[in-house]
Each structure stands twice: as structure tokens, then as C-alpha cells.
Chimera marker file (.cmm) of the C-alpha trace (Angstrom):
<marker_set name="trace">
<marker id="1" x="0.026" y="-0.022" z="-0.008" r="1" g="1" b="0" radius="0.5"/>
<marker id="2" x="1.368" y="3.395" z="-0.908" r="1" g="1" b="0" radius="0.5"/>
<marker id="3" x="1.680" y="5.899" z="1.868" r="1" g="1" b="0" radius="0.5"/>
<marker id="4" x="2.265" y="9.592" z="2.135" r="1" g="1" b="0" radius="0.5"/>
<marker id="5" x="5.612" y="11.169" z="3.056" r="1" g="1" b="0" radius="0.5"/>
<marker id="6" x="4.248" y="12.321" z="6.454" r="1" g="1" b="0" radius="0.5"/>
<marker id="7" x="2.913" y="8.793" z="7.231" r="1" g="1" b="0" radius="0.5"/>
<marker id="8" x="6.324" y="7.382" z="6.342" r="1" g="1" b="0" radius="0.5"/>
<marker id="9" x="8.087" y="9.890" z="8.648" r="1" g="1" b="0" radius="0.5"/>
<marker id="10" x="5.813" y="8.873" z="11.484" r="1" g="1" b="0" radius="0.5"/>
<marker id="11" x="7.077" y="5.271" z="11.110" r="1" g="1" b="0" radius="0.5"/>
<marker id="12" x="10.537" y="6.460" z="12.140" r="1" g="1" b="0" radius="0.5"/>
<marker id="13" x="9.374" y="8.226" z="15.337" r="1" g="1" b="0" radius="0.5"/>
<marker id="14" x="9.930" y="5.238" z="17.713" r="1" g="1" b="0" radius="0.5"/>
<marker id="15" x="13.663" y="5.215" z="16.950" r="1" g="1" b="0" radius="0.5"/>
<marker id="16" x="14.325" y="8.958" z="16.747" r="1" g="1" b="0" radius="0.5"/>
<marker id="17" x="16.819" y="10.009" z="19.428" r="1" g="1" b="0" radius="0.5"/>
<marker id="18" x="17.956" y="6.312" z="19.745" r="1" g="1" b="0" radius="0.5"/>
<marker id="19" x="21.371" y="4.995" z="18.793" r="1" g="1" b="0" radius="0.5"/>
<marker id="20" x="21.567" y="1.940" z="16.573" r="1" g="1" b="0" radius="0.5"/>
<marker id="21" x="23.187" y="-0.978" z="18.395" r="1" g="1" b="0" radius="0.5"/>
<marker id="22" x="24.879" y="-1.859" z="15.090" r="1" g="1" b="0" radius="0.5"/>
<marker id="23" x="25.691" y="0.096" z="11.961" r="1" g="1" b="0" radius="0.5"/>
<marker id="24" x="27.430" y="-2.073" z="9.368" r="1" g="1" b="0" radius="0.5"/>
<marker id="25" x="28.451" y="-2.646" z="5.782" r="1" g="1" b="0" radius="0.5"/>
<marker id="26" x="26.870" y="-5.675" z="4.171" r="1" g="1" b="0" radius="0.5"/>
<marker id="27" x="27.100" y="-7.044" z="0.652" r="1" g="1" b="0" radius="0.5"/>
<marker id="28" x="28.542" y="-4.586" z="-1.890" r="1" g="1" b="0" radius="0.5"/>
<marker id="29" x="27.756" y="-1.151" z="-0.528" r="1" g="1" b="0" radius="0.5"/>
<marker id="30" x="24.548" y="-2.140" z="1.301" r="1" g="1" b="0" radius="0.5"/>
<marker id="31" x="24.276" y="-0.695" z="4.815" r="1" g="1" b="0" radius="0.5"/>
<marker id="32" x="22.232" y="-1.859" z="7.823" r="1" g="1" b="0" radius="0.5"/>
<marker id="33" x="21.296" y="-0.076" z="11.000" r="1" g="1" b="0" radius="0.5"/>
<marker id="34" x="19.815" y="-2.094" z="13.873" r="1" g="1" b="0" radius="0.5"/>
<marker id="35" x="17.608" y="-0.461" z="16.529" r="1" g="1" b="0" radius="0.5"/>
<marker id="36" x="15.626" y="-1.790" z="19.504" r="1" g="1" b="0" radius="0.5"/>
<marker id="37" x="15.598" y="-5.237" z="20.945" r="1" g="1" b="0" radius="0.5"/>
<marker id="38" x="17.786" y="-7.927" z="19.329" r="1" g="1" b="0" radius="0.5"/>
<marker id="39" x="15.757" y="-10.564" z="17.482" r="1" g="1" b="0" radius="0.5"/>
<marker id="40" x="17.068" y="-13.671" z="15.791" r="1" g="1" b="0" radius="0.5"/>
<marker id="41" x="15.857" y="-14.152" z="12.264" r="1" g="1" b="0" radius="0.5"/>
<marker id="42" x="17.241" y="-17.352" z="10.790" r="1" g="1" b="0" radius="0.5"/>
<marker id="43" x="20.997" y="-17.195" z="11.284" r="1" g="1" b="0" radius="0.5"/>
<marker id="44" x="21.062" y="-13.401" z="11.625" r="1" g="1" b="0" radius="0.5"/>
<marker id="45" x="20.405" y="-11.023" z="14.489" r="1" g="1" b="0" radius="0.5"/>
<marker id="46" x="18.358" y="-7.870" z="13.709" r="1" g="1" b="0" radius="0.5"/>
<marker id="47" x="16.789" y="-5.122" z="15.733" r="1" g="1" b="0" radius="0.5"/>
<marker id="48" x="13.023" y="-4.921" z="16.162" r="1" g="1" b="0" radius="0.5"/>
<marker id="49" x="13.528" y="-1.961" z="13.880" r="1" g="1" b="0" radius="0.5"/>
<marker id="50" x="16.150" y="-2.044" z="11.211" r="1" g="1" b="0" radius="0.5"/>
<marker id="51" x="17.016" y="0.109" z="8.251" r="1" g="1" b="0" radius="0.5"/>
<marker id="52" x="18.535" y="-1.503" z="5.220" r="1" g="1" b="0" radius="0.5"/>
<marker id="53" x="20.120" y="0.833" z="2.598" r="1" g="1" b="0" radius="0.5"/>
<marker id="54" x="19.759" y="-1.409" z="-0.459" r="1" g="1" b="0" radius="0.5"/>
<marker id="55" x="20.076" y="-0.821" z="-4.169" r="1" g="1" b="0" radius="0.5"/>
<marker id="56" x="21.077" y="2.778" z="-3.858" r="1" g="1" b="0" radius="0.5"/>
<marker id="57" x="23.761" y="5.417" z="-4.188" r="1" g="1" b="0" radius="0.5"/>
<marker id="58" x="24.559" y="7.067" z="-0.944" r="1" g="1" b="0" radius="0.5"/>
<marker id="59" x="26.874" y="9.725" z="0.585" r="1" g="1" b="0" radius="0.5"/>
<marker id="60" x="27.961" y="10.069" z="4.166" r="1" g="1" b="0" radius="0.5"/>
<marker id="61" x="29.083" y="13.469" z="5.400" r="1" g="1" b="0" radius="0.5"/>
<marker id="62" x="30.492" y="14.326" z="8.797" r="1" g="1" b="0" radius="0.5"/>
<marker id="63" x="31.264" y="17.607" z="10.542" r="1" g="1" b="0" radius="0.5"/>
<marker id="64" x="34.203" y="18.289" z="8.238" r="1" g="1" b="0" radius="0.5"/>
<marker id="65" x="32.655" y="17.094" z="4.990" r="1" g="1" b="0" radius="0.5"/>
<marker id="66" x="32.598" y="13.926" z="2.921" r="1" g="1" b="0" radius="0.5"/>
<marker id="67" x="33.532" y="10.710" z="4.752" r="1" g="1" b="0" radius="0.5"/>
<marker id="68" x="32.533" y="8.016" z="2.205" r="1" g="1" b="0" radius="0.5"/>
<marker id="69" x="30.192" y="7.181" z="-0.672" r="1" g="1" b="0" radius="0.5"/>
<marker id="70" x="28.690" y="3.967" z="-1.948" r="1" g="1" b="0" radius="0.5"/>
<marker id="71" x="31.578" y="3.957" z="-4.456" r="1" g="1" b="0" radius="0.5"/>
<marker id="72" x="34.307" y="4.285" z="-1.771" r="1" g="1" b="0" radius="0.5"/>
<marker id="73" x="36.626" y="1.391" z="-1.137" r="1" g="1" b="0" radius="0.5"/>
<marker id="74" x="34.959" y="-1.244" z="1.158" r="1" g="1" b="0" radius="0.5"/>
<marker id="75" x="37.817" y="-0.902" z="3.647" r="1" g="1" b="0" radius="0.5"/>
<marker id="76" x="37.010" y="2.786" z="4.107" r="1" g="1" b="0" radius="0.5"/>
<marker id="77" x="33.269" y="2.177" z="4.338" r="1" g="1" b="0" radius="0.5"/>
<marker id="78" x="33.800" y="-0.620" z="6.819" r="1" g="1" b="0" radius="0.5"/>
<marker id="79" x="35.793" y="1.770" z="9.114" r="1" g="1" b="0" radius="0.5"/>
<marker id="80" x="33.473" y="4.801" z="8.811" r="1" g="1" b="0" radius="0.5"/>
<marker id="81" x="29.960" y="3.363" z="8.988" r="1" g="1" b="0" radius="0.5"/>
<marker id="82" x="30.214" y="1.515" z="12.339" r="1" g="1" b="0" radius="0.5"/>
<marker id="83" x="31.048" y="4.826" z="13.956" r="1" g="1" b="0" radius="0.5"/>
<marker id="84" x="27.417" y="5.883" z="13.414" r="1" g="1" b="0" radius="0.5"/>
<marker id="85" x="26.367" y="3.423" z="16.102" r="1" g="1" b="0" radius="0.5"/>
<marker id="86" x="27.671" y="5.941" z="18.631" r="1" g="1" b="0" radius="0.5"/>
<marker id="87" x="25.115" y="8.532" z="17.574" r="1" g="1" b="0" radius="0.5"/>
<marker id="88" x="21.299" y="8.557" z="17.761" r="1" g="1" b="0" radius="0.5"/>
<marker id="89" x="19.168" y="8.936" z="14.682" r="1" g="1" b="0" radius="0.5"/>
<marker id="90" x="18.078" y="12.520" z="15.039" r="1" g="1" b="0" radius="0.5"/>
<marker id="91" x="16.069" y="13.198" z="11.834" r="1" g="1" b="0" radius="0.5"/>
<marker id="92" x="14.815" y="11.689" z="8.588" r="1" g="1" b="0" radius="0.5"/>
<marker id="93" x="14.075" y="13.860" z="5.572" r="1" g="1" b="0" radius="0.5"/>
<marker id="94" x="12.325" y="12.409" z="2.553" r="1" g="1" b="0" radius="0.5"/>
<marker id="95" x="12.319" y="14.473" z="-0.611" r="1" g="1" b="0" radius="0.5"/>
<marker id="96" x="10.048" y="12.686" z="-3.082" r="1" g="1" b="0" radius="0.5"/>
<marker id="97" x="10.657" y="15.003" z="-6.093" r="1" g="1" b="0" radius="0.5"/>
<marker id="98" x="14.424" y="14.950" z="-5.577" r="1" g="1" b="0" radius="0.5"/>
<marker id="99" x="14.233" y="11.155" z="-5.034" r="1" g="1" b="0" radius="0.5"/>
<marker id="100" x="16.396" y="11.322" z="-1.951" r="1" g="1" b="0" radius="0.5"/>
<marker id="101" x="16.208" y="10.534" z="1.717" r="1" g="1" b="0" radius="0.5"/>
<marker id="102" x="18.590" y="11.941" z="4.330" r="1" g="1" b="0" radius="0.5"/>
<marker id="103" x="19.163" y="10.211" z="7.656" r="1" g="1" b="0" radius="0.5"/>
<marker id="104" x="20.797" y="12.457" z="10.301" r="1" g="1" b="0" radius="0.5"/>
<marker id="105" x="22.805" y="10.869" z="13.139" r="1" g="1" b="0" radius="0.5"/>
<marker id="106" x="23.677" y="12.860" z="16.195" r="1" g="1" b="0" radius="0.5"/>
<marker id="107" x="23.195" y="16.171" z="14.345" r="1" g="1" b="0" radius="0.5"/>
<marker id="108" x="26.718" y="15.589" z="13.063" r="1" g="1" b="0" radius="0.5"/>
<marker id="109" x="26.460" y="12.944" z="10.292" r="1" g="1" b="0" radius="0.5"/>
<marker id="110" x="24.254" y="13.018" z="7.254" r="1" g="1" b="0" radius="0.5"/>
<marker id="111" x="23.626" y="9.907" z="5.177" r="1" g="1" b="0" radius="0.5"/>
<marker id="112" x="21.960" y="10.924" z="1.910" r="1" g="1" b="0" radius="0.5"/>
<marker id="113" x="20.424" y="8.041" z="-0.092" r="1" g="1" b="0" radius="0.5"/>
<marker id="114" x="19.371" y="8.223" z="-3.747" r="1" g="1" b="0" radius="0.5"/>
<marker id="115" x="18.381" y="5.778" z="-6.474" r="1" g="1" b="0" radius="0.5"/>
<marker id="116" x="21.338" y="3.736" z="-7.730" r="1" g="1" b="0" radius="0.5"/>
<marker id="117" x="21.149" y="4.992" z="-11.302" r="1" g="1" b="0" radius="0.5"/>
<marker id="118" x="18.863" y="6.592" z="-13.849" r="1" g="1" b="0" radius="0.5"/>
<marker id="119" x="18.663" y="3.185" z="-15.524" r="1" g="1" b="0" radius="0.5"/>
<marker id="120" x="17.359" y="1.616" z="-12.312" r="1" g="1" b="0" radius="0.5"/>
<marker id="121" x="14.790" y="4.438" z="-11.924" r="1" g="1" b="0" radius="0.5"/>
<marker id="122" x="13.355" y="3.819" z="-15.379" r="1" g="1" b="0" radius="0.5"/>
<marker id="123" x="13.424" y="-0.020" z="-15.365" r="1" g="1" b="0" radius="0.5"/>
<marker id="124" x="10.128" y="-1.878" z="-15.451" r="1" g="1" b="0" radius="0.5"/>
<marker id="125" x="10.934" y="-3.384" z="-11.995" r="1" g="1" b="0" radius="0.5"/>
<marker id="126" x="12.941" y="-0.827" z="-9.971" r="1" g="1" b="0" radius="0.5"/>
<marker id="127" x="14.498" y="-2.074" z="-6.739" r="1" g="1" b="0" radius="0.5"/>
<marker id="128" x="13.738" y="-0.593" z="-3.360" r="1" g="1" b="0" radius="0.5"/>
<marker id="129" x="16.546" y="1.779" z="-2.418" r="1" g="1" b="0" radius="0.5"/>
<marker id="130" x="15.903" y="1.573" z="1.248" r="1" g="1" b="0" radius="0.5"/>
<marker id="131" x="13.746" y="-0.677" z="3.447" r="1" g="1" b="0" radius="0.5"/>
<marker id="132" x="12.733" y="-0.020" z="7.050" r="1" g="1" b="0" radius="0.5"/>
<marker id="133" x="11.655" y="-3.158" z="8.929" r="1" g="1" b="0" radius="0.5"/>
<marker id="134" x="9.410" y="-2.605" z="11.937" r="1" g="1" b="0" radius="0.5"/>
<marker id="135" x="7.605" y="-4.687" z="14.587" r="1" g="1" b="0" radius="0.5"/>
<marker id="136" x="4.559" y="-6.748" z="13.607" r="1" g="1" b="0" radius="0.5"/>
<marker id="137" x="6.317" y="-7.798" z="10.394" r="1" g="1" b="0" radius="0.5"/>
<marker id="138" x="5.816" y="-4.486" z="8.651" r="1" g="1" b="0" radius="0.5"/>
<marker id="139" x="8.201" y="-2.922" z="6.227" r="1" g="1" b="0" radius="0.5"/>
<marker id="140" x="8.322" y="0.596" z="4.809" r="1" g="1" b="0" radius="0.5"/>
<marker id="141" x="10.041" y="0.762" z="1.406" r="1" g="1" b="0" radius="0.5"/>
<marker id="142" x="11.187" y="3.495" z="-0.980" r="1" g="1" b="0" radius="0.5"/>
<marker id="143" x="11.325" y="2.901" z="-4.690" r="1" g="1" b="0" radius="0.5"/>
<marker id="144" x="12.644" y="5.409" z="-7.180" r="1" g="1" b="0" radius="0.5"/>
<marker id="145" x="9.538" y="5.644" z="-9.373" r="1" g="1" b="0" radius="0.5"/>
<marker id="146" x="6.837" y="4.148" z="-7.194" r="1" g="1" b="0" radius="0.5"/>
<marker id="147" x="7.333" y="6.171" z="-4.046" r="1" g="1" b="0" radius="0.5"/>
<marker id="148" x="6.819" y="4.881" z="-0.493" r="1" g="1" b="0" radius="0.5"/>
<marker id="149" x="5.028" y="1.711" z="0.396" r="1" g="1" b="0" radius="0.5"/>
<marker id="150" x="4.048" y="0.008" z="3.644" r="1" g="1" b="0" radius="0.5"/>
<marker id="151" x="3.231" y="-3.686" z="3.759" r="1" g="1" b="0" radius="0.5"/>
<marker id="152" x="3.796" y="-6.872" z="5.633" r="1" g="1" b="0" radius="0.5"/>
<marker id="153" x="7.368" y="-8.062" z="5.380" r="1" g="1" b="0" radius="0.5"/>
<marker id="154" x="6.326" y="-11.766" z="5.089" r="1" g="1" b="0" radius="0.5"/>
<marker id="155" x="4.275" y="-11.176" z="1.919" r="1" g="1" b="0" radius="0.5"/>
<marker id="156" x="5.881" y="-11.956" z="-1.419" r="1" g="1" b="0" radius="0.5"/>
<marker id="157" x="7.226" y="-8.816" z="-3.032" r="1" g="1" b="0" radius="0.5"/>
<marker id="158" x="8.257" y="-7.753" z="-6.446" r="1" g="1" b="0" radius="0.5"/>
<marker id="159" x="11.821" y="-6.720" z="-5.695" r="1" g="1" b="0" radius="0.5"/>
<marker id="160" x="15.175" y="-7.781" z="-6.943" r="1" g="1" b="0" radius="0.5"/>
<marker id="161" x="17.512" y="-9.652" z="-4.626" r="1" g="1" b="0" radius="0.5"/>
<link id1="1" id2="2" r="1" g="1" b="0" radius="0.2"/>
<link id1="2" id2="3" r="1" g="1" b="0" radius="0.2"/>
<link id1="3" id2="4" r="1" g="1" b="0" radius="0.2"/>
<link id1="4" id2="5" r="1" g="1" b="0" radius="0.2"/>
<link id1="5" id2="6" r="1" g="1" b="0" radius="0.2"/>
<link id1="6" id2="7" r="1" g="1" b="0" radius="0.2"/>
<link id1="7" id2="8" r="1" g="1" b="0" radius="0.2"/>
<link id1="8" id2="9" r="1" g="1" b="0" radius="0.2"/>
<link id1="9" id2="10" r="1" g="1" b="0" radius="0.2"/>
<link id1="10" id2="11" r="1" g="1" b="0" radius="0.2"/>
<link id1="11" id2="12" r="1" g="1" b="0" radius="0.2"/>
<link id1="12" id2="13" r="1" g="1" b="0" radius="0.2"/>
<link id1="13" id2="14" r="1" g="1" b="0" radius="0.2"/>
<link id1="14" id2="15" r="1" g="1" b="0" radius="0.2"/>
<link id1="15" id2="16" r="1" g="1" b="0" radius="0.2"/>
<link id1="16" id2="17" r="1" g="1" b="0" radius="0.2"/>
<link id1="17" id2="18" r="1" g="1" b="0" radius="0.2"/>
<link id1="18" id2="19" r="1" g="1" b="0" radius="0.2"/>
<link id1="19" id2="20" r="1" g="1" b="0" radius="0.2"/>
<link id1="20" id2="21" r="1" g="1" b="0" radius="0.2"/>
<link id1="21" id2="22" r="1" g="1" b="0" radius="0.2"/>
<link id1="22" id2="23" r="1" g="1" b="0" radius="0.2"/>
<link id1="23" id2="24" r="1" g="1" b="0" radius="0.2"/>
<link id1="24" id2="25" r="1" g="1" b="0" radius="0.2"/>
<link id1="25" id2="26" r="1" g="1" b="0" radius="0.2"/>
<link id1="26" id2="27" r="1" g="1" b="0" radius="0.2"/>
<link id1="27" id2="28" r="1" g="1" b="0" radius="0.2"/>
<link id1="28" id2="29" r="1" g="1" b="0" radius="0.2"/>
<link id1="29" id2="30" r="1" g="1" b="0" radius="0.2"/>
<link id1="30" id2="31" r="1" g="1" b="0" radius="0.2"/>
<link id1="31" id2="32" r="1" g="1" b="0" radius="0.2"/>
<link id1="32" id2="33" r="1" g="1" b="0" radius="0.2"/>
<link id1="33" id2="34" r="1" g="1" b="0" radius="0.2"/>
<link id1="34" id2="35" r="1" g="1" b="0" radius="0.2"/>
<link id1="35" id2="36" r="1" g="1" b="0" radius="0.2"/>
<link id1="36" id2="37" r="1" g="1" b="0" radius="0.2"/>
<link id1="37" id2="38" r="1" g="1" b="0" radius="0.2"/>
<link id1="38" id2="39" r="1" g="1" b="0" radius="0.2"/>
<link id1="39" id2="40" r="1" g="1" b="0" radius="0.2"/>
<link id1="40" id2="41" r="1" g="1" b="0" radius="0.2"/>
<link id1="41" id2="42" r="1" g="1" b="0" radius="0.2"/>
<link id1="42" id2="43" r="1" g="1" b="0" radius="0.2"/>
<link id1="43" id2="44" r="1" g="1" b="0" radius="0.2"/>
<link id1="44" id2="45" r="1" g="1" b="0" radius="0.2"/>
<link id1="45" id2="46" r="1" g="1" b="0" radius="0.2"/>
<link id1="46" id2="47" r="1" g="1" b="0" radius="0.2"/>
<link id1="47" id2="48" r="1" g="1" b="0" radius="0.2"/>
<link id1="48" id2="49" r="1" g="1" b="0" radius="0.2"/>
<link id1="49" id2="50" r="1" g="1" b="0" radius="0.2"/>
<link id1="50" id2="51" r="1" g="1" b="0" radius="0.2"/>
<link id1="51" id2="52" r="1" g="1" b="0" radius="0.2"/>
<link id1="52" id2="53" r="1" g="1" b="0" radius="0.2"/>
<link id1="53" id2="54" r="1" g="1" b="0" radius="0.2"/>
<link id1="54" id2="55" r="1" g="1" b="0" radius="0.2"/>
<link id1="55" id2="56" r="1" g="1" b="0" radius="0.2"/>
<link id1="56" id2="57" r="1" g="1" b="0" radius="0.2"/>
<link id1="57" id2="58" r="1" g="1" b="0" radius="0.2"/>
<link id1="58" id2="59" r="1" g="1" b="0" radius="0.2"/>
<link id1="59" id2="60" r="1" g="1" b="0" radius="0.2"/>
<link id1="60" id2="61" r="1" g="1" b="0" radius="0.2"/>
<link id1="61" id2="62" r="1" g="1" b="0" radius="0.2"/>
<link id1="62" id2="63" r="1" g="1" b="0" radius="0.2"/>
<link id1="63" id2="64" r="1" g="1" b="0" radius="0.2"/>
<link id1="64" id2="65" r="1" g="1" b="0" radius="0.2"/>
<link id1="65" id2="66" r="1" g="1" b="0" radius="0.2"/>
<link id1="66" id2="67" r="1" g="1" b="0" radius="0.2"/>
<link id1="67" id2="68" r="1" g="1" b="0" radius="0.2"/>
<link id1="68" id2="69" r="1" g="1" b="0" radius="0.2"/>
<link id1="69" id2="70" r="1" g="1" b="0" radius="0.2"/>
<link id1="70" id2="71" r="1" g="1" b="0" radius="0.2"/>
<link id1="71" id2="72" r="1" g="1" b="0" radius="0.2"/>
<link id1="72" id2="73" r="1" g="1" b="0" radius="0.2"/>
<link id1="73" id2="74" r="1" g="1" b="0" radius="0.2"/>
<link id1="74" id2="75" r="1" g="1" b="0" radius="0.2"/>
<link id1="75" id2="76" r="1" g="1" b="0" radius="0.2"/>
<link id1="76" id2="77" r="1" g="1" b="0" radius="0.2"/>
<link id1="77" id2="78" r="1" g="1" b="0" radius="0.2"/>
<link id1="78" id2="79" r="1" g="1" b="0" radius="0.2"/>
<link id1="79" id2="80" r="1" g="1" b="0" radius="0.2"/>
<link id1="80" id2="81" r="1" g="1" b="0" radius="0.2"/>
<link id1="81" id2="82" r="1" g="1" b="0" radius="0.2"/>
<link id1="82" id2="83" r="1" g="1" b="0" radius="0.2"/>
<link id1="83" id2="84" r="1" g="1" b="0" radius="0.2"/>
<link id1="84" id2="85" r="1" g="1" b="0" radius="0.2"/>
<link id1="85" id2="86" r="1" g="1" b="0" radius="0.2"/>
<link id1="86" id2="87" r="1" g="1" b="0" radius="0.2"/>
<link id1="87" id2="88" r="1" g="1" b="0" radius="0.2"/>
<link id1="88" id2="89" r="1" g="1" b="0" radius="0.2"/>
<link id1="89" id2="90" r="1" g="1" b="0" radius="0.2"/>
<link id1="90" id2="91" r="1" g="1" b="0" radius="0.2"/>
<link id1="91" id2="92" r="1" g="1" b="0" radius="0.2"/>
<link id1="92" id2="93" r="1" g="1" b="0" radius="0.2"/>
<link id1="93" id2="94" r="1" g="1" b="0" radius="0.2"/>
<link id1="94" id2="95" r="1" g="1" b="0" radius="0.2"/>
<link id1="95" id2="96" r="1" g="1" b="0" radius="0.2"/>
<link id1="96" id2="97" r="1" g="1" b="0" radius="0.2"/>
<link id1="97" id2="98" r="1" g="1" b="0" radius="0.2"/>
<link id1="98" id2="99" r="1" g="1" b="0" radius="0.2"/>
<link id1="99" id2="100" r="1" g="1" b="0" radius="0.2"/>
<link id1="100" id2="101" r="1" g="1" b="0" radius="0.2"/>
<link id1="101" id2="102" r="1" g="1" b="0" radius="0.2"/>
<link id1="102" id2="103" r="1" g="1" b="0" radius="0.2"/>
<link id1="103" id2="104" r="1" g="1" b="0" radius="0.2"/>
<link id1="104" id2="105" r="1" g="1" b="0" radius="0.2"/>
<link id1="105" id2="106" r="1" g="1" b="0" radius="0.2"/>
<link id1="106" id2="107" r="1" g="1" b="0" radius="0.2"/>
<link id1="107" id2="108" r="1" g="1" b="0" radius="0.2"/>
<link id1="108" id2="109" r="1" g="1" b="0" radius="0.2"/>
<link id1="109" id2="110" r="1" g="1" b="0" radius="0.2"/>
<link id1="110" id2="111" r="1" g="1" b="0" radius="0.2"/>
<link id1="111" id2="112" r="1" g="1" b="0" radius="0.2"/>
<link id1="112" id2="113" r="1" g="1" b="0" radius="0.2"/>
<link id1="113" id2="114" r="1" g="1" b="0" radius="0.2"/>
<link id1="114" id2="115" r="1" g="1" b="0" radius="0.2"/>
<link id1="115" id2="116" r="1" g="1" b="0" radius="0.2"/>
<link id1="116" id2="117" r="1" g="1" b="0" radius="0.2"/>
<link id1="117" id2="118" r="1" g="1" b="0" radius="0.2"/>
<link id1="118" id2="119" r="1" g="1" b="0" radius="0.2"/>
<link id1="119" id2="120" r="1" g="1" b="0" radius="0.2"/>
<link id1="120" id2="121" r="1" g="1" b="0" radius="0.2"/>
<link id1="121" id2="122" r="1" g="1" b="0" radius="0.2"/>
<link id1="122" id2="123" r="1" g="1" b="0" radius="0.2"/>
<link id1="123" id2="124" r="1" g="1" b="0" radius="0.2"/>
<link id1="124" id2="125" r="1" g="1" b="0" radius="0.2"/>
<link id1="125" id2="126" r="1" g="1" b="0" radius="0.2"/>
<link id1="126" id2="127" r="1" g="1" b="0" radius="0.2"/>
<link id1="127" id2="128" r="1" g="1" b="0" radius="0.2"/>
<link id1="128" id2="129" r="1" g="1" b="0" radius="0.2"/>
<link id1="129" id2="130" r="1" g="1" b="0" radius="0.2"/>
<link id1="130" id2="131" r="1" g="1" b="0" radius="0.2"/>
<link id1="131" id2="132" r="1" g="1" b="0" radius="0.2"/>
<link id1="132" id2="133" r="1" g="1" b="0" radius="0.2"/>
<link id1="133" id2="134" r="1" g="1" b="0" radius="0.2"/>
<link id1="134" id2="135" r="1" g="1" b="0" radius="0.2"/>
<link id1="135" id2="136" r="1" g="1" b="0" radius="0.2"/>
<link id1="136" id2="137" r="1" g="1" b="0" radius="0.2"/>
<link id1="137" id2="138" r="1" g="1" b="0" radius="0.2"/>
<link id1="138" id2="139" r="1" g="1" b="0" radius="0.2"/>
<link id1="139" id2="140" r="1" g="1" b="0" radius="0.2"/>
<link id1="140" id2="141" r="1" g="1" b="0" radius="0.2"/>
<link id1="141" id2="142" r="1" g="1" b="0" radius="0.2"/>
<link id1="142" id2="143" r="1" g="1" b="0" radius="0.2"/>
<link id1="143" id2="144" r="1" g="1" b="0" radius="0.2"/>
<link id1="144" id2="145" r="1" g="1" b="0" radius="0.2"/>
<link id1="145" id2="146" r="1" g="1" b="0" radius="0.2"/>
<link id1="146" id2="147" r="1" g="1" b="0" radius="0.2"/>
<link id1="147" id2="148" r="1" g="1" b="0" radius="0.2"/>
<link id1="148" id2="149" r="1" g="1" b="0" radius="0.2"/>
<link id1="149" id2="150" r="1" g="1" b="0" radius="0.2"/>
<link id1="150" id2="151" r="1" g="1" b="0" radius="0.2"/>
<link id1="151" id2="152" r="1" g="1" b="0" radius="0.2"/>
<link id1="152" id2="153" r="1" g="1" b="0" radius="0.2"/>
<link id1="153" id2="154" r="1" g="1" b="0" radius="0.2"/>
<link id1="154" id2="155" r="1" g="1" b="0" radius="0.2"/>
<link id1="155" id2="156" r="1" g="1" b="0" radius="0.2"/>
<link id1="156" id2="157" r="1" g="1" b="0" radius="0.2"/>
<link id1="157" id2="158" r="1" g="1" b="0" radius="0.2"/>
<link id1="158" id2="159" r="1" g="1" b="0" radius="0.2"/>
<link id1="159" id2="160" r="1" g="1" b="0" radius="0.2"/>
<link id1="160" id2="161" r="1" g="1" b="0" radius="0.2"/>
</marker_set>
């Protein structure tokens, strides 16, 4: 189900002003941020809320400017991103027309997330560029062309893996 920008922002309210207990680099340049109680899902541990930066381009800025991008060497990303776990998520800004979302950590770090490429935006099956998993098996997703959706995370989805 499609949701409005303001409804999407309300989904983040339970974790605002909370630090992720893990901020990490995953496959490729995917990032994950785990919030809330630790929950085992298969062989992985996740938070009751977790943010997955997926098929996207992203840029992380700190107080003195650029720290890393999705194109930076994995070694650099792997050193910089875990530092965000020391800072609470203080704001989320979704700009639908600009096709970007900015996650602010500790009022010091800005993680700006955009669609991976123009080709991805115009494909017949664009991938989600971020997913926010919440309690009660709900997931909020952002797609380049389709906007923001909220649905059960255990339902089959049309998304590339």
C-alpha cells in the first residue's frame, strides 16, 4: 500500500533519538542499522527496527565534509559506517521530487540516499533503495519511481535480490 511522506516519517518516530546498536556494511555497498531489541531471524540477529540501505547510491558526510560514498573502497566504508552506532538517529528527511532521503545521526552525520542510477529508476521493476523493517512484520520501502510503500514483510514482493 502506498503511503504519504508524512505517514512514512511517523514510522521512524519510535527510533528517533535512539542509537543503533549496530551500523554495518553488508554485501557490496549495502548498509544496515539495527535499533531496538535484538531478534534472531534465521541465522542473523536484527533489531526490532532495522534500516537497510539497499540498491542505492549514498553519501555520508561528517562535521568536516565527505567521509565516504557507496563507491568508496569497502575498507574505508567498513571503518566509517560503524562509527554511526555511537550517535542517535536525530532526523529523517524524505524528498520525493528529488528522489532522496537523508538520515541524520547525532546532528553531526548526514547519510543521503538516492536511487542507484537513472537506468534503475526507469526499469520496469525498480529495486527498493531503502527498506525499514518494523515490529509486527511491517516494512516501509522507498522505490525510485513508485514512491513509499508500507506492507507486511512476510508477503511476497516484487523486488530484486
